[in-house]
N, CA and C atoms of all chains as a GROMACS GRO file, in nm:
protein
  546
    1MET      N    1   0.057  -0.102   0.029
    1MET     CA    2   0.012   0.011  -0.027
    1MET      C    3   0.091   0.126  -0.023
    2ILE      N    4   0.220   0.136   0.076
    2ILE     CA    5   0.292   0.242   0.108
    2ILE      C    6   0.360   0.287  -0.013
    3GLY      N    7   0.357   0.158  -0.090
    3GLY     CA    8   0.430   0.193  -0.263
    3GLY      C    9   0.320   0.249  -0.360
    4PHE      N   10   0.224   0.202  -0.317
    4PHE     CA   11   0.114   0.302  -0.401
    4PHE      C   12   0.121   0.469  -0.380
    5TRP      N   13   0.150   0.491  -0.250
    5TRP     CA   14   0.104   0.627  -0.221
    5TRP      C   15   0.251   0.714  -0.297
    6PHE      N   16   0.356   0.636  -0.282
    6PHE     CA   17   0.473   0.704  -0.304
    6PHE      C   18   0.475   0.728  -0.467
    7SER      N   19   0.454   0.609  -0.541
    7SER     CA   20   0.415   0.612  -0.680
    7SER      C   21   0.306   0.716  -0.713
    8PHE      N   22   0.222   0.740  -0.618
    8PHE     CA   23   0.096   0.843  -0.659
    8PHE      C   24   0.169   0.966  -0.626
    9ALA      N   25   0.236   1.004  -0.535
    9ALA     CA   26   0.320   1.127  -0.517
    9ALA      C   27   0.401   1.160  -0.616
   10ALA      N   28   0.492   1.040  -0.645
   10ALA     CA   29   0.571   1.079  -0.799
   10ALA      C   30   0.519   1.111  -0.861
   11ALA      N   31   0.420   1.062  -0.929
   11ALA     CA   32   0.358   1.091  -1.055
   11ALA      C   33   0.277   1.260  -1.072
   12VAL      N   34   0.217   1.234  -0.925
   12VAL     CA   35   0.162   1.414  -0.939
   12VAL      C   36   0.247   1.522  -0.923
   13LEU      N   37   0.349   1.496  -0.835
   13LEU     CA   38   0.464   1.573  -0.833
   13LEU      C   39   0.536   1.640  -0.983
   14THR      N   40   0.549   1.510  -1.021
   14THR     CA   41   0.676   1.537  -1.152
   14THR      C   42   0.582   1.594  -1.268
   15THR      N   43   0.487   1.542  -1.249
   15THR     CA   44   0.367   1.589  -1.354
   15THR      C   45   0.327   1.727  -1.330
   16ALA      N   46   0.320   1.773  -1.181
   16ALA     CA   47   0.274   1.898  -1.179
   16ALA      C   48   0.375   2.027  -1.183
   17SER      N   49   0.512   1.988  -1.179
   17SER     CA   50   0.604   2.036  -1.150
   17SER      C   51   0.592   2.126  -1.274
   18PHE      N   52   0.605   2.081  -1.397
   18PHE     CA   53   0.614   2.170  -1.497
   18PHE      C   54   0.498   2.287  -1.502
   19VAL      N   55   0.391   2.262  -1.464
   19VAL     CA   56   0.300   2.395  -1.431
   19VAL      C   57   0.368   2.544  -1.422
   20PRO      N   58   0.446   2.515  -1.274
   20PRO     CA   59   0.493   2.689  -1.271
   20PRO      C   60   0.604   2.708  -1.360
   21GLN      N   61   0.680   2.583  -1.401
   21GLN     CA   62   0.750   2.639  -1.529
   21GLN      C   63   0.702   2.667  -1.628
   22ALA      N   64   0.593   2.657  -1.649
   22ALA     CA   65   0.514   2.706  -1.803
   22ALA      C   66   0.469   2.808  -1.753
   23LEU      N   67   0.433   2.868  -1.633
   23LEU     CA   68   0.375   2.957  -1.639
   23LEU      C   69   0.450   3.090  -1.588
   24LEU      N   70   0.612   3.049  -1.537
   24LEU     CA   71   0.724   3.185  -1.532
   24LEU      C   72   0.724   3.171  -1.696
   25VAL      N   73   0.752   3.096  -1.779
   25VAL     CA   74   0.796   3.153  -1.896
   25VAL      C   75   0.657   3.209  -1.974
   26LEU      N   76   0.557   3.176  -1.940
   26LEU     CA   77   0.431   3.226  -2.014
   26LEU      C   78   0.429   3.410  -1.976
   27ARG      N   79   0.453   3.409  -1.834
   27ARG     CA   80   0.479   3.554  -1.731
   27ARG      C   81   0.570   3.621  -1.787
   28THR      N   82   0.675   3.615  -1.783
   28THR     CA   83   0.790   3.656  -1.805
   28THR      C   84   0.861   3.649  -1.952
   29GLY      N   85   0.809   3.543  -2.012
   29GLY     CA   86   0.876   3.560  -2.167
   29GLY      C   87   1.019   3.516  -2.178
   30LYS      N   88   1.087   3.456  -2.063
   30LYS     CA   89   1.194   3.460  -2.053
   30LYS      C   90   1.248   3.309  -2.067
   31THR      N   91   1.302   3.266  -2.169
   31THR     CA   92   1.368   3.132  -2.167
   31THR      C   93   1.554   3.120  -2.174
   32GLU      N   94   1.597   3.240  -2.092
   32GLU     CA   95   1.716   3.241  -2.113
   32GLU      C   96   1.812   3.096  -2.055
   33GLY      N   97   1.745   3.088  -1.945
   33GLY     CA   98   1.804   3.000  -1.837
   33GLY      C   99   1.782   2.841  -1.879
   34ILE      N  100   1.671   2.866  -1.970
   34ILE     CA  101   1.638   2.688  -2.025
   34ILE      C  102   1.699   2.636  -2.112
   35SER      N  103   1.769   2.514  -2.088
   35SER     CA  104   1.821   2.435  -2.197
   35SER      C  105   1.719   2.398  -2.315
   36LEU      N  106   1.767   2.424  -2.433
   36LEU     CA  107   1.662   2.336  -2.544
   36LEU      C  108   1.642   2.252  -2.563
   37THR      N  109   1.796   2.183  -2.570
   37THR     CA  110   1.836   2.069  -2.550
   37THR      C  111   1.730   1.956  -2.445
   38MET      N  112   1.741   2.029  -2.311
   38MET     CA  113   1.724   1.941  -2.244
   38MET      C  114   1.538   1.940  -2.293
   39TYR      N  115   1.500   2.006  -2.306
   39TYR     CA  116   1.331   2.000  -2.347
   39TYR      C  117   1.298   1.930  -2.448
   40ALA      N  118   1.392   1.932  -2.573
   40ALA     CA  119   1.377   1.833  -2.691
   40ALA      C  120   1.385   1.708  -2.631
   41MET      N  121   1.466   1.652  -2.548
   41MET     CA  122   1.514   1.486  -2.492
   41MET      C  123   1.406   1.449  -2.404
   42PHE      N  124   1.340   1.586  -2.319
   42PHE     CA  125   1.283   1.516  -2.229
   42PHE      C  126   1.111   1.510  -2.276
   43THR      N  127   1.068   1.609  -2.407
   43THR     CA  128   0.961   1.589  -2.478
   43THR      C  129   0.952   1.475  -2.532
   44VAL      N  130   1.055   1.424  -2.621
   44VAL     CA  131   1.042   1.281  -2.659
   44VAL      C  132   1.021   1.163  -2.560
   45GLY      N  133   1.135   1.177  -2.436
   45GLY     CA  134   1.130   1.093  -2.379
   45GLY      C  135   0.966   1.080  -2.278
   46VAL      N  136   0.906   1.193  -2.283
   46VAL     CA  137   0.787   1.184  -2.216
   46VAL      C  138   0.706   1.116  -2.339
   47ALA      N  139   0.708   1.132  -2.423
   47ALA     CA  140   0.608   1.090  -2.588
   47ALA      C  141   0.639   0.926  -2.519
   48CYS      N  142   0.767   0.898  -2.502
   48CYS     CA  143   0.813   0.736  -2.528
   48CYS      C  144   0.728   0.677  -2.405
   49TRP      N  145   0.707   0.735  -2.283
   49TRP     CA  146   0.647   0.684  -2.163
   49TRP      C  147   0.502   0.682  -2.196
   50LEU      N  148   0.427   0.810  -2.262
   50LEU     CA  149   0.330   0.810  -2.291
   50LEU      C  150   0.265   0.668  -2.419
   51VAL      N  151   0.343   0.616  -2.511
   51VAL     CA  152   0.332   0.497  -2.608
   51VAL      C  153   0.362   0.367  -2.516
   52TYR      N  154   0.445   0.378  -2.386
   52TYR     CA  155   0.459   0.270  -2.329
   52TYR      C  156   0.343   0.270  -2.241
   53GLY      N  157   0.324   0.369  -2.189
   53GLY     CA  158   0.135   0.350  -2.070
   53GLY      C  159   0.040   0.329  -2.160
   54ALA      N  160   0.006   0.340  -2.296
   54ALA     CA  161  -0.067   0.321  -2.399
   54ALA      C  162  -0.042   0.140  -2.381
   55ILE      N  163   0.053   0.107  -2.434
   55ILE     CA  164   0.109  -0.036  -2.463
   55ILE      C  165   0.054  -0.104  -2.381
   56LEU      N  166   0.082  -0.061  -2.191
   56LEU     CA  167   0.016  -0.136  -2.104
   56LEU      C  168  -0.068  -0.132  -2.087
   57GLY      N  169  -0.166  -0.046  -2.114
   57GLY     CA  170  -0.326   0.034  -2.091
   57GLY      C  171  -0.310   0.096  -1.959
   58SER      N  172  -0.227   0.168  -1.934
   58SER     CA  173  -0.202   0.193  -1.791
   58SER      C  174  -0.262   0.337  -1.800
   59TRP      N  175  -0.377   0.334  -1.733
   59TRP     CA  176  -0.420   0.492  -1.728
   59TRP      C  177  -0.369   0.614  -1.644
   60PRO      N  178  -0.303   0.572  -1.548
   60PRO     CA  179  -0.254   0.664  -1.488
   60PRO      C  180  -0.133   0.699  -1.538
   61MET      N  181  -0.026   0.624  -1.632
   61MET     CA  182   0.032   0.661  -1.688
   61MET      C  183   0.016   0.743  -1.807
   62ILE      N  184  -0.102   0.740  -1.863
   62ILE     CA  185  -0.131   0.745  -1.994
   62ILE      C  186  -0.186   0.927  -1.966
   63VAL      N  187  -0.233   0.951  -1.843
   63VAL     CA  188  -0.272   1.061  -1.810
   63VAL      C  189  -0.157   1.147  -1.748
   64ALA      N  190  -0.072   1.101  -1.681
   64ALA     CA  191   0.045   1.178  -1.666
   64ALA      C  192   0.114   1.238  -1.746
   65ASN      N  193   0.147   1.106  -1.824
   65ASN     CA  194   0.239   1.168  -1.951
   65ASN      C  195   0.175   1.258  -2.055
   66LEU      N  196   0.042   1.284  -2.082
   66LEU     CA  197  -0.023   1.371  -2.176
   66LEU      C  198   0.002   1.487  -2.095
   67ILE      N  199  -0.008   1.473  -1.981
   67ILE     CA  200  -0.022   1.638  -1.883
   67ILE      C  201   0.107   1.682  -1.899
   68THR      N  202   0.210   1.590  -1.898
   68THR     CA  203   0.365   1.650  -1.907
   68THR      C  204   0.410   1.692  -2.021
   69LEU      N  205   0.356   1.617  -2.148
   69LEU     CA  206   0.356   1.632  -2.259
   69LEU      C  207   0.343   1.771  -2.337
   70ALA      N  208   0.221   1.784  -2.265
   70ALA     CA  209   0.138   1.910  -2.312
   70ALA      C  210   0.220   2.039  -2.268
   71LEU      N  211   0.258   2.005  -2.113
   71LEU     CA  212   0.349   2.122  -2.080
   71LEU      C  213   0.522   2.129  -2.100
   72ALA      N  214   0.562   2.044  -2.152
   72ALA     CA  215   0.714   2.049  -2.176
   72ALA      C  216   0.720   2.078  -2.307
   73SER      N  217   0.599   2.038  -2.442
   73SER     CA  218   0.592   2.098  -2.553
   73SER      C  219   0.587   2.242  -2.599
   74LEU      N  220   0.530   2.294  -2.474
   74LEU     CA  221   0.451   2.397  -2.482
   74LEU      C  222   0.607   2.508  -2.403
   75ILE      N  223   0.674   2.469  -2.325
   75ILE     CA  224   0.782   2.538  -2.261
   75ILE      C  225   0.916   2.506  -2.425
   76LEU      N  226   0.893   2.376  -2.472
   76LEU     CA  227   1.002   2.336  -2.539
   76LEU      C  228   0.982   2.478  -2.718
   77SER      N  229   0.829   2.505  -2.732
   77SER     CA  230   0.788   2.573  -2.847
   77SER      C  231   0.846   2.751  -2.806
   78LEU      N  232   0.830   2.736  -2.654
   78LEU     CA  233   0.858   2.888  -2.640
   78LEU      C  234   0.972   2.936  -2.668
   79LYS      N  235   1.081   2.802  -2.600
   79LYS     CA  236   1.234   2.805  -2.637
   79LYS      C  237   1.275   2.855  -2.772
   80ILE      N  238   1.200   2.731  -2.850
   80ILE     CA  239   1.223   2.751  -2.989
   80ILE      C  240   1.234   2.892  -3.049
   81ARG      N  241   1.136   2.927  -2.994
   81ARG     CA  242   1.074   3.048  -3.055
   81ARG      C  243   1.180   3.169  -3.025
   82ASP      N  244   1.242   3.159  -2.912
   82ASP     CA  245   1.325   3.237  -2.879
   82ASP      C  246   1.420   3.250  -2.918
   83THR      N  247   1.467   3.120  -2.973
   83THR     CA  248   1.612   3.084  -3.032
   83THR      C  249   1.610   3.121  -3.158
   84ILE      N  250   1.498   3.093  -3.229
   84ILE     CA  251   1.502   3.174  -3.387
   84ILE      C  252   1.519   3.300  -3.359
   85ARG      N  253   1.418   3.380  -3.288
   85ARG     CA  254   1.461   3.522  -3.303
   85ARG      C  255   1.601   3.523  -3.253
   86ASP      N  256   1.639   3.507  -3.149
   86ASP     CA  257   1.787   3.552  -3.093
   86ASP      C  258   1.888   3.533  -3.247
   87HIS      N  259   1.867   3.424  -3.277
   87HIS     CA  260   1.945   3.394  -3.429
   87HIS      C  261   1.938   3.494  -3.548
   88GLN      N  262   1.808   3.523  -3.550
   88GLN     CA  263   1.751   3.662  -3.620
   88GLN      C  264   1.816   3.782  -3.600
   89ASN      N  265   1.839   3.801  -3.479
   89ASN     CA  266   1.832   3.974  -3.410
   89ASN      C  267   2.020   3.951  -3.406
   90ALA      N  268   2.041   3.847  -3.443
   90ALA     CA  269   2.248   3.822  -3.440
   90ALA      C  270   2.278   3.864  -3.530
   91ARG      N  271   2.192   3.836  -3.675
   91ARG     CA  272   2.237   3.842  -3.788
   91ARG      C  273   2.313   4.042  -3.801
   92MET      N  274   0.804  -0.694  -2.665
   92MET     CA  275   0.915  -0.632  -2.655
   92MET      C  276   0.929  -0.517  -2.738
   93ILE      N  277   0.848  -0.469  -2.792
   93ILE     CA  278   0.873  -0.336  -2.822
   93ILE      C  279   0.848  -0.216  -2.710
   94GLY      N  280   0.757  -0.279  -2.641
   94GLY     CA  281   0.709  -0.205  -2.536
   94GLY      C  282   0.851  -0.170  -2.449
   95PHE      N  283   0.942  -0.272  -2.395
   95PHE     CA  284   1.076  -0.249  -2.358
   95PHE      C  285   1.151  -0.145  -2.417
   96TRP      N  286   1.122  -0.146  -2.551
   96TRP     CA  287   1.246  -0.051  -2.627
   96TRP      C  288   1.170   0.141  -2.571
   97PHE      N  289   1.045   0.129  -2.560
   97PHE     CA  290   0.984   0.263  -2.564
   97PHE      C  291   1.006   0.305  -2.428
   98SER      N  292   0.995   0.207  -2.320
   98SER     CA  293   1.030   0.196  -2.173
   98SER      C  294   1.188   0.267  -2.185
   99PHE      N  295   1.293   0.177  -2.238
   99PHE     CA  296   1.420   0.200  -2.216
   99PHE      C  297   1.415   0.353  -2.258
  100ALA      N  298   1.392   0.346  -2.391
  100ALA     CA  299   1.434   0.504  -2.480
  100ALA      C  300   1.340   0.631  -2.370
  101ALA      N  301   1.234   0.592  -2.325
  101ALA     CA  302   1.188   0.691  -2.236
  101ALA      C  303   1.289   0.734  -2.096
  102ALA      N  304   1.312   0.591  -2.061
  102ALA     CA  305   1.390   0.641  -1.944
  102ALA      C  306   1.517   0.710  -1.931
  103VAL      N  307   1.593   0.655  -2.063
  103VAL     CA  308   1.692   0.732  -2.078
  103VAL      C  309   1.682   0.876  -2.139
  104LEU      N  310   1.587   0.902  -2.216
  104LEU     CA  311   1.586   1.033  -2.233
  104LEU      C  312   1.539   1.113  -2.134
  105THR      N  313   1.457   1.097  -2.057
  105THR     CA  314   1.368   1.175  -1.973
  105THR      C  315   1.513   1.178  -1.842
  106THR      N  316   1.598   1.083  -1.835
  106THR     CA  317   1.708   1.104  -1.710
  106THR      C  318   1.828   1.185  -1.783
  107ALA      N  319   1.871   1.153  -1.891
  107ALA     CA  320   1.980   1.232  -1.933
  107ALA      C  321   1.937   1.349  -1.986
  108SER      N  322   1.804   1.430  -1.993
  108SER     CA  323   1.791   1.507  -2.051
  108SER      C  324   1.833   1.641  -1.986
  109PHE      N  325   1.842   1.622  -1.842
  109PHE     CA  326   1.852   1.710  -1.732
  109PHE      C  327   2.009   1.713  -1.740
  110VAL      N  328   2.090   1.649  -1.830
  110VAL     CA  329   2.260   1.677  -1.805
  110VAL      C  330   2.267   1.807  -1.886
  111PRO      N  331   2.232   1.830  -2.026
  111PRO     CA  332   2.267   1.954  -2.106
  111PRO      C  333   2.172   2.065  -2.002
  112GLN      N  334   2.070   2.041  -1.959
  112GLN     CA  335   2.076   2.177  -1.802
  112GLN      C  336   2.144   2.198  -1.695
  113ALA      N  337   2.163   2.124  -1.668
  113ALA     CA  338   2.287   2.132  -1.587
  113ALA      C  339   2.398   2.202  -1.611
  114LEU      N  340   2.478   2.174  -1.720
  114LEU     CA  341   2.529   2.193  -1.785
  114LEU      C  342   2.552   2.358  -1.835
  115LEU      N  343   2.408   2.390  -1.878
  115LEU     CA  344   2.405   2.526  -1.923
  115LEU      C  345   2.400   2.605  -1.828
  116VAL      N  346   2.336   2.576  -1.669
  116VAL     CA  347   2.375   2.660  -1.570
  116VAL      C  348   2.470   2.706  -1.521
  117LEU      N  349   2.586   2.538  -1.479
  117LEU     CA  350   2.701   2.568  -1.485
  117LEU      C  351   2.765   2.651  -1.559
  118ARG      N  352   2.764   2.643  -1.664
  118ARG     CA  353   2.818   2.725  -1.811
  118ARG      C  354   2.807   2.854  -1.783
  119THR      N  355   2.671   2.885  -1.764
  119THR     CA  356   2.655   3.034  -1.768
  119THR      C  357   2.646   3.097  -1.640
  120GLY      N  358   2.613   3.013  -1.528
  120GLY     CA  359   2.561   3.089  -1.390
  120GLY      C  360   2.410   3.124  -1.420
  121LYS      N  361   2.337   3.116  -1.525
  121LYS     CA  362   2.205   3.176  -1.514
  121LYS      C  363   2.140   3.086  -1.489
  122THR      N  364   2.009   3.127  -1.386
  122THR     CA  365   1.863   3.040  -1.340
  122THR      C  366   1.766   3.120  -1.364
  123GLU      N  367   1.783   3.215  -1.427
  123GLU     CA  368   1.668   3.303  -1.475
  123GLU      C  369   1.563   3.248  -1.514
  124GLY      N  370   1.564   3.181  -1.596
  124GLY     CA  371   1.439   3.163  -1.616
  124GLY      C  372   1.366   3.015  -1.592
  125ILE      N  373   1.445   2.959  -1.496
  125ILE     CA  374   1.406   2.822  -1.452
  125ILE      C  375   1.337   2.849  -1.331
  126SER      N  376   1.215   2.764  -1.271
  126SER     CA  377   1.155   2.792  -1.187
  126SER      C  378   1.192   2.702  -1.078
  127LEU      N  379   1.192   2.763  -0.978
  127LEU     CA  380   1.246   2.731  -0.824
  127LEU      C  381   1.144   2.648  -0.771
  128THR      N  382   0.982   2.686  -0.809
  128THR     CA  383   0.888   2.580  -0.777
  128THR      C  384   0.899   2.461  -0.860
  129MET      N  385   0.909   2.471  -0.946
  129MET     CA  386   0.946   2.360  -1.056
  129MET      C  387   1.028   2.244  -0.998
  130TYR      N  388   1.126   2.297  -0.992
  130TYR     CA  389   1.268   2.200  -0.932
  130TYR      C  390   1.254   2.146  -0.797
  131ALA      N  391   1.192   2.235  -0.708
  131ALA     CA  392   1.136   2.194  -0.586
  131ALA      C  393   1.053   2.054  -0.591
  132MET      N  394   0.941   2.069  -0.661
  132MET     CA  395   0.850   2.000  -0.643
  132MET      C  396   0.892   1.862  -0.770
  133PHE      N  397   0.972   1.881  -0.838
  133PHE     CA  398   1.024   1.760  -0.934
  133PHE      C  399   1.133   1.709  -0.847
  134THR      N  400   1.222   1.741  -0.745
  134THR     CA  401   1.325   1.696  -0.697
  134THR      C  402   1.253   1.596  -0.574
  135VAL      N  403   1.167   1.672  -0.541
  135VAL     CA  404   1.095   1.597  -0.439
  135VAL      C  405   1.011   1.451  -0.476
  136GLY      N  406   0.956   1.466  -0.635
  136GLY     CA  407   0.914   1.364  -0.680
  136GLY      C  408   0.982   1.269  -0.748
  137VAL      N  409   1.120   1.299  -0.800
  137VAL     CA  410   1.210   1.207  -0.802
  137VAL      C  411   1.209   1.089  -0.699
  138ALA      N  412   1.235   1.182  -0.608
  138ALA     CA  413   1.281   1.088  -0.465
  138ALA      C  414   1.189   1.008  -0.462
  139CYS      N  415   1.034   1.015  -0.462
  139CYS     CA  416   0.909   0.945  -0.428
  139CYS      C  417   0.943   0.802  -0.557
  140TRP      N  418   0.968   0.848  -0.697
  140TRP     CA  419   1.009   0.770  -0.779
  140TRP      C  420   1.118   0.638  -0.716
  141LEU      N  421   1.193   0.699  -0.669
  141LEU     CA  422   1.318   0.663  -0.643
  141LEU      C  423   1.296   0.546  -0.522
  142VAL      N  424   1.250   0.587  -0.392
  142VAL     CA  425   1.173   0.514  -0.292
  142VAL      C  426   1.088   0.399  -0.416
  143TYR      N  427   0.979   0.453  -0.455
  143TYR     CA  428   0.921   0.349  -0.519
  143TYR      C  429   0.975   0.246  -0.579
  144GLY      N  430   1.101   0.288  -0.666
  144GLY     CA  431   1.188   0.164  -0.710
  144GLY      C  432   1.249   0.104  -0.616
  145ALA      N  433   1.286   0.107  -0.511
  145ALA     CA  434   1.339   0.077  -0.415
  145ALA      C  435   1.246  -0.074  -0.323
  146ILE      N  436   1.114   0.010  -0.362
  146ILE     CA  437   1.019  -0.111  -0.266
  146ILE      C  438   0.996  -0.214  -0.393
  147LEU      N  439   0.993  -0.162  -0.492
  147LEU     CA  440   0.971  -0.276  -0.629
  147LEU      C  441   1.109  -0.341  -0.646
  148GLY      N  442   1.191  -0.289  -0.567
  148GLY     CA  443   1.333  -0.369  -0.640
  148GLY      C  444   1.370  -0.366  -0.757
  149SER      N  445   1.333  -0.260  -0.808
  149SER     CA  446   1.323  -0.239  -0.938
  149SER      C  447   1.497  -0.187  -0.998
  150TRP      N  448   1.593  -0.243  -1.041
  150TRP     CA  449   1.698  -0.164  -1.043
  150TRP      C  450   1.744  -0.051  -1.169
  151PRO      N  451   1.636  -0.049  -1.252
  151PRO     CA  452   1.636   0.050  -1.371
  151PRO      C  453   1.611   0.158  -1.328
  152MET      N  454   1.477   0.150  -1.240
  152MET     CA  455   1.435   0.253  -1.181
  152MET      C  456   1.495   0.293  -1.067
  153ILE      N  457   1.595   0.241  -1.004
  153ILE     CA  458   1.697   0.290  -0.892
  153ILE      C  459   1.768   0.390  -0.961
  154VAL      N  460   1.860   0.323  -1.065
  154VAL     CA  461   1.974   0.415  -1.111
  154VAL      C  462   1.903   0.546  -1.209
  155ALA      N  463   1.812   0.487  -1.270
  155ALA     CA  464   1.760   0.634  -1.347
  155ALA      C  465   1.729   0.741  -1.280
  156ASN      N  466   1.670   0.716  -1.117
  156ASN     CA  467   1.609   0.785  -1.059
  156ASN      C  468   1.702   0.905  -0.929
  157LEU      N  469   1.819   0.753  -0.941
  157LEU     CA  470   1.934   0.852  -0.880
  157LEU      C  471   2.020   0.921  -0.946
  158ILE      N  472   2.023   0.909  -1.076
  158ILE     CA  473   2.091   1.002  -1.164
  158ILE      C  474   2.028   1.148  -1.177
  159THR      N  475   1.868   1.118  -1.201
  159THR     CA  476   1.795   1.217  -1.240
  159THR      C  477   1.763   1.337  -1.108
  160LEU      N  478   1.792   1.266  -0.965
  160LEU     CA  479   1.803   1.302  -0.850
  160LEU      C  480   1.927   1.390  -0.838
  161ALA      N  481   2.011   1.389  -0.857
  161ALA     CA  482   2.152   1.397  -0.840
  161ALA      C  483   2.143   1.573  -0.949
  162LEU      N  484   2.090   1.543  -1.069
  162LEU     CA  485   2.126   1.635  -1.165
  162LEU      C  486   1.991   1.750  -1.142
  163ALA      N  487   1.871   1.712  -1.091
  163ALA     CA  488   1.778   1.805  -1.057
  163ALA      C  489   1.810   1.887  -0.879
  164SER      N  490   1.876   1.780  -0.858
  164SER     CA  491   1.904   1.866  -0.689
  164SER      C  492   2.011   1.944  -0.738
  165LEU      N  493   2.100   1.943  -0.804
  165LEU     CA  494   2.217   2.050  -0.855
  165LEU      C  495   2.161   2.154  -0.896
  166ILE      N  496   2.080   2.119  -0.996
  166ILE     CA  497   2.018   2.248  -1.058
  166ILE      C  498   1.912   2.342  -0.969
  167LEU      N  499   1.858   2.265  -0.883
  167LEU     CA  500   1.782   2.335  -0.744
  167LEU      C  501   1.864   2.390  -0.672
  168SER      N  502   1.983   2.304  -0.627
  168SER     CA  503   2.069   2.431  -0.545
  168SER      C  504   2.126   2.538  -0.629
  169LEU      N  505   2.157   2.523  -0.723
  169LEU     CA  506   2.223   2.655  -0.771
  169LEU      C  507   2.100   2.777  -0.765
  170LYS      N  508   2.001   2.726  -0.827
  170LYS     CA  509   1.866   2.852  -0.826
  170LYS      C  510   1.843   2.886  -0.710
  171ILE      N  511   1.851   2.794  -0.578
  171ILE     CA  512   1.841   2.860  -0.481
  171ILE      C  513   1.924   2.962  -0.416
  172ARG      N  514   2.040   2.910  -0.475
  172ARG     CA  515   2.194   3.023  -0.416
  172ARG      C  516   2.125   3.150  -0.519
  173ASP      N  517   2.078   3.140  -0.603
  173ASP     CA  518   2.080   3.266  -0.721
  173ASP      C  519   1.963   3.337  -0.631
  174THR      N  520   1.855   3.251  -0.598
  174THR     CA  521   1.757   3.334  -0.522
  174THR      C  522   1.767   3.406  -0.410
  175ILE      N  523   1.863   3.354  -0.312
  175ILE     CA  524   1.904   3.440  -0.204
  175ILE      C  525   1.954   3.528  -0.256
  176ARG      N  526   2.075   3.528  -0.369
  176ARG     CA  527   2.137   3.612  -0.374
  176ARG      C  528   2.078   3.718  -0.425
  177ASP      N  529   1.973   3.738  -0.530
  177ASP     CA  530   1.910   3.814  -0.555
  177ASP      C  531   1.810   3.878  -0.426
  178HIS      N  532   1.777   3.795  -0.322
  178HIS     CA  533   1.672   3.870  -0.211
  178HIS      C  534   1.789   3.933  -0.151
  179GLN      N  535   1.918   3.942  -0.133
  179GLN     CA  536   2.013   3.998  -0.069
  179GLN      C  537   2.059   4.155  -0.158
  180ASN      N  538   2.051   4.130  -0.261
  180ASN     CA  539   2.090   4.259  -0.344
  180ASN      C  540   1.978   4.319  -0.356
  181ALA      N  541   1.876   4.299  -0.337
  181ALA     CA  542   1.730   4.380  -0.361
  181ALA      C  543   1.754   4.448  -0.218
  182ARG      N  544   1.752   4.392  -0.152
  182ARG     CA  545   1.740   4.509   0.013
  182ARG      C  546   1.816   4.658   0.012
   0.00000   0.00000   0.00000
């Protein structure tokens, strides 16, 4: 039973943790300290967890990774936008 | 079998993704765009995954989450350091 609660807390915390990061980026428009490589790798990784969850038919994995995928993709797209803008300004 | 490869790719990508973020923060010393709340929640969440992996006796979960915990804790500690410094400068 205690295992369930650790996995539940882990899933909620690691999923929900991307909400404050997404809100911070949306609010400040700043992605300077954020690694493009990290979010590219992380987003693909979460997509793989999503596929794995679908293969297992595990609804908790599917729901948690769908939310994380949406948030990570949002942060990744804002970071890509800023990286393109910085490159254009550097010309 | 395909499920194994998706879970393996997912674990490697989501774990390894924190390496470029940690290197970026160490190299630039900038944590401005990084959310302190995110890394606090995420670090606790990964610690919960680590405990869960230990309960299951799952070595892949233990190793992956130990690495992620080390990297996330490093980024969190650098973010806390900068947050304290910014507060002191604001006085």
